PAVONU-358675 format. One line per field, with one value per residue: y, z, x of N, C-alpha, C in turn. Coordinates in steps of 0.001 Angstrom, whole numbers. Atoms other than C-alpha are relative to their C-alpha. Last residue first. Example, Ala and Ser with C-alpha at 12.3 -4.5 7.8 and 13.67 -1.06 7.14 Angstrom:
BEGIN
n.c2 = c(-1190:-1190)
n.c3 = c(-60:0)
n.c1 = c(-820:890)
ca.c2 = c(-1060:-4500)
ca.c3 = c(7140:7800)
ca.c1 = c(13670:12300)
c.c2 = c(1090:1200)
c.c3 = c(730:0)
c.c1 = c(-770:900)
% end
This chain:
BEGIN
n.c2 = c(1466:749:1380:-29:-778:848:1058:-626:-329:1257:499:-866:244:1315:-148:-806:829:933:1118:1355:227:-258:1018:521:-410:124:1418:394:-625:621:1311:821:1083:722:-84:-1388:-730:590:-416:-1398:-38:657:-920:-1092:576:59:-1345:-654:-655:-1441:-352:840:-433:-1328:158:653:-994:-955:668:203:-1298:-383:810:-447:-1286:-1122:-806:-1274:-26:286:1330:-21)
n.c3 = c(44:613:23:173:1192:1162:73:433:1421:751:-11:860:1390:416:142:1201:1168:173:-940:542:648:-881:215:1365:613:-990:-88:1249:5:-1064:415:-1207:-72:-1172:-1067:-238:-560:-1303:-936:-388:-911:-1252:-710:-515:-1077:-1198:-471:-577:995:45:-225:809:1392:148:-131:1216:1079:-239:329:1446:639:-321:855:1378:140:-485:1006:-553:-545:-1426:-378:-722)
n.c1 = c(-248:1103:-502:-1467:-310:309:-1018:-1246:161:-24:-1381:-806:400:-506:-1460:-228:310:-1123:-10:41:1291:1142:1026:85:1265:1070:341:654:1323:783:487:-11:969:-490:992:387:-1142:-326:1048:-198:-1151:370:902:-825:-813:840:326:-1171:-834:238:1406:884:-143:587:1454:476:-40:1085:1260:39:249:1366:866:-173:679:-797:-665:-430:-1360:113:-449:-1260)
ca.c2 = c(-44332:-40854:-39264:-35456:-35560:-38360:-36248:-33229:-35355:-36857:-33408:-32025:-35003:-34778:-31052:-31625:-34465:-32333:-29681:-26432:-22758:-22333:-23991:-21184:-19267:-20924:-21349:-17600:-16815:-19323:-18184:-14548:-12670:-9638:-7817:-7107:-10564:-12379:-10019:-10446:-14229:-14024:-11492:-13739:-16722:-14579:-13677:-17186:-18988:-19721:-23502:-24684:-21760:-22503:-26208:-25532:-23056:-25609:-28293:-25971:-24815:-28428:-29427:-26541:-27292:-30902:-33469:-36324:-38982:-38938:-37172:-34057)
ca.c3 = c(-91049:-91335:-88817:-89129:-89721:-87192:-84556:-85266:-85040:-81733:-80314:-81381:-79898:-76634:-76288:-76923:-74359:-71736:-72247:-74025:-73234:-70670:-72927:-73394:-70148:-67981:-70986:-71633:-67990:-67922:-71305:-70260:-73455:-72946:-75486:-77936:-77740:-78196:-80962:-82721:-82667:-84173:-86843:-87809:-88111:-90087:-92614:-92956:-93486:-90783:-90839:-92364:-90887:-87402:-87735:-89027:-86213:-83626:-85123:-85090:-81538:-80337:-82136:-80491:-77046:-77419:-77882:-75748:-77910:-78303:-81606:-82276)
ca.c1 = c(18016:16441:18835:18439:14682:14268:16051:13847:10710:11875:12706:9333:7472:9438:8771:5060:4984:6745:4088:4798:4074:6861:9474:12000:11422:14103:16397:16389:17179:20042:21368:21651:22537:24749:22562:25395:26945:23643:22548:25895:25503:22027:23064:25983:23678:21241:23956:25378:22086:19535:19103:22384:24327:23006:23764:27288:27905:26777:29027:32034:31339:31050:34248:36124:34733:35854:33183:31943:30360:26576:27066:25020)
c.c2 = c(-726:-1518:-908:-1400:-14:714:-856:-1033:627:262:-1279:-476:849:-267:-1303:177:762:-864:-854:-1032:-1407:-360:220:-903:-658:285:-214:-1438:-407:566:-629:-1351:-838:-1092:-640:129:1421:776:-557:463:1423:90:-573:1015:1080:-650:-36:1356:770:702:1488:459:-783:467:1342:-161:-601:1049:954:-633:-147:1329:358:-766:485:1277:1070:751:1372:-25:-209:-1430)
c.c3 = c(994:-10:-601:-150:-293:-1304:-1244:-163:-559:-1502:-817:-79:-968:-1470:-501:-269:-1300:-1240:-254:1116:-581:-616:858:-230:-1348:-633:948:73:-1241:31:1051:-333:1261:365:1303:1224:405:659:1390:991:471:1016:1364:763:627:1173:1292:611:702:-1153:-158:108:-902:-1451:-184:19:-1300:-1107:177:-417:-1510:-661:230:-945:-1447:-187:666:-1057:600:662:1484:385)
c.c1 = c(-850:185:-1082:600:1490:325:-226:1104:1272:-122:111:1445:825:-335:602:1490:231:-227:1242:-16:-143:-1342:-1250:-1205:-280:-1360:-1181:-491:-787:-1418:-900:-634:187:-996:458:-906:-382:1136:252:-1058:264:1136:-383:-844:866:725:-830:-366:1111:687:-301:-1455:-945:40:-694:-1519:-527:-54:-1184:-1316:-119:-361:-1466:-925:70:-807:837:788:288:1373:-167:342)
% end
């Protein structure tokens, strides 16, 4: 994601492109439908997302992901 501020529309477009790239169209649609169907609570999900990881592990994964997307 660019460090520049993005409009909501640009953010949604970029997020959809990332999901489609990594999950494919069908699984992206399944993912979105599951969130809508289950009344997904982002705050609760985010709270539990990294419970089993240290800050260093999260940092290493984020750095590796960034390098993969920005090989320069």
